[in-house]
C-alpha positions, 0 to 999 in steps of 0.5 A, a space after each residue: 700770815 696764814 700761808 707761812 711756814 713750810 709745815 704746821 709747827 713753824 706755822 704755829 710758831 709764828 703765829 704764837 711770836 707775833 701774838 706775843 709781840 702784838 701782846 708787847 706792843 700793846 702793853 707799851 702803848 695802853 702804859 704810855 698812850 692811855 686810849 681806853 676802850 678803843 686801845 682794848 679792842 687791839 686784844 682781840 686781834 691776837 685772840 682772833 689769831 689763835 684761830 690758825 693755831 693747831 691746839 684744840 684750846 689754843 683760844 682759851 690759853 690765848 684768853 687767858 694771856 690777853 687777861 694777863 696782860 690786862 690786868 699787868 697792863 693795869 697795874 703798871 698804869 695804876 702805878 705809874 699814873 696813880 689812876 685806877 678808875 678804868 679797873 672796871 672797865 677792864 674787868 668787863 673787857 676781860 669778861 668780854 674776852 672769855 665770851 669771844 674765846 668762846 666763839 673762837 673756840 666755836 668758829 675753830 670748830 666749825 672751821 675744823 670740820 669744814 676743812 675736813 668736809 672740803 678735803 673730803 669733798 674734793 677727794 670725792 670729786 677727784 674720784 669721781 673725776 678718775 672713776 668718770 674718766 675710767 667709764 668713759 675709757 670702758 664704755 668707749 672700748 665696749 662700744 668699740 667692741 659692740 661695734 666690731 661684734 655687729 659688723 660681723 655679725 652682719 657680714 654673717 647675716 649676708 653671707 647666712 642670706 646668700 646660703 639660704 637663698 642657696 639652698 633655696 634655688 636648689 630646693 626649688 630645682 630639686 623639687 621641680 625635678 621630683 615632680 617631673 621625674 614622678 610625673 614620668 614615671 607614673 606615666 610609664 607605670 600606668 602604661 604598664 599596668 594598662 599592657 598587663 591588663 591586656 596581657 592577661 586577657 590574652 594569656 592562656 597558660 596559668 604560669 603566665 597569668 601568675 607571673 603577670 599579676 605578680 608584675 601588676 603588684 609590683 607596678 602598683 607597690 611603684 606606684 604606691 612608693 611614688 605617692 609617699 615620696 610625693 606626700 613625703 616631700 610636702 611634709 614641712 613645706 608649709 608653716 603649722 596652723 590650727 586645724 579643726 579636728 571635725 573638718 578634717 576627718 570629715 574631708 578625709 573619710 568622704 573619699 573612702 566611704 563605705 555603706 557598711 562602715 559608719 564613721 562617727 566623730 566626737 570632737 566638736 570645737 577640737 583644734 590642734 596646732 599641726 602641719 599642713 599634712 595632718 588630714 593625711 593622718 587620719 585619711 590613713 587611719 580610716 583607710 587602714 581600718 578599712 582595708 585591714 579590719 575585715 568585719 568593721 562596722 563602725 569607726 570612731 573618733 573622740 577626745 579626753 583631756 588628760 592633765 595638760 594634754 589632748 588625746 584623740 582616739 580612733 577606735 573601730 570594732 575589727 579584728 584589732 592588731 596583734 601585740 606584736 606588732 603594736 611597736 612595728 606597724 610605725 615603721 617603714 615598710 612594715 605591713 600587708 601593703 606598702 607599710 608607708 601610711 602610719 610611718 607618714 603619719 607619725 612623721 606628719 605628727 612628730 613636726 610640731 611635736 604630737 605622738 600616736 600609739 596603738 593601744 588597742 586588744 587583738 579580737 576587739 579592735 584598734 585602738 590610736 590614741 594621739 597625744 597632742 602637748 600643752 599649748 598646741 590644742 585648744 576648744 572654741 565655743 561651737 
């Protein structure tokens, strides 16, 4: 019966007709076949049918209907059989009908909530299935895209490795060619200088001697240029590393030892992260001081922490540097000699972000400040 009818209205109509016919049938049976309490149990059937009616208070309405039927059947029974002895029992049963109506009402309410929850869960399950399917489709699309990207990246890496290998081979060949060229030129310059020395000894004309001296200076400049290209080629050739300042300065000062000049170092425990050519920087600073300091007697290296940076000082008591030249001394080719030493020093330091400036006063000596950024210096316990 629950599944009959095309819609809720038709279903309610069919259930109501079924309840009415059941009540009429029970009245007829109750009048002509007095079965007592066994028959009254049948009155619960239409009450239970009210569970499927859409009306909220249908159980109570059906309970009142059944109560009326019981009273009608009782009056008919008394009239026909003159036997009202079951009236108290009928009253008790009517009370039971009321209690059952309350139970049916609760069942209806719980059933409605359960039905709504089932519908909601069914919708949630359908949404979940739809979302899961959509998610699977998107995951499949993303997986395919990632796979294609990985394939492209793999191909790019392979091509890059080939290019890097080709560049490395080319660099090796260029480096070898440079070494051979430098070696051959150095040998020829050495021979030229030897011949010039011999020519100076044999020359008697002062003008010829002056020309020979000029040729000698030019040849020595060529030697300096060759040495510079060798040093410049080695900048960045090796990975930067940690170097102790005191050891670097000591090793740089040894080949430049002069009994008239005292080189002191106050940088114990200080290490910097720099290019492998860093010792060349301190060599150039000491060499420049010895060459151009004139009345120089001391060179001092010290350090100071400035904020998060480390500042290394190289100070001397020479004649110092002209103010107008301070911004030019690090340019390539500037200076009395080759003009390459300080330029090379700045290039070496810049590999790891270290800078160098000159802050001395003319007449009081030169003062170079090397600024090492945070993270590229440390002080260890000696």
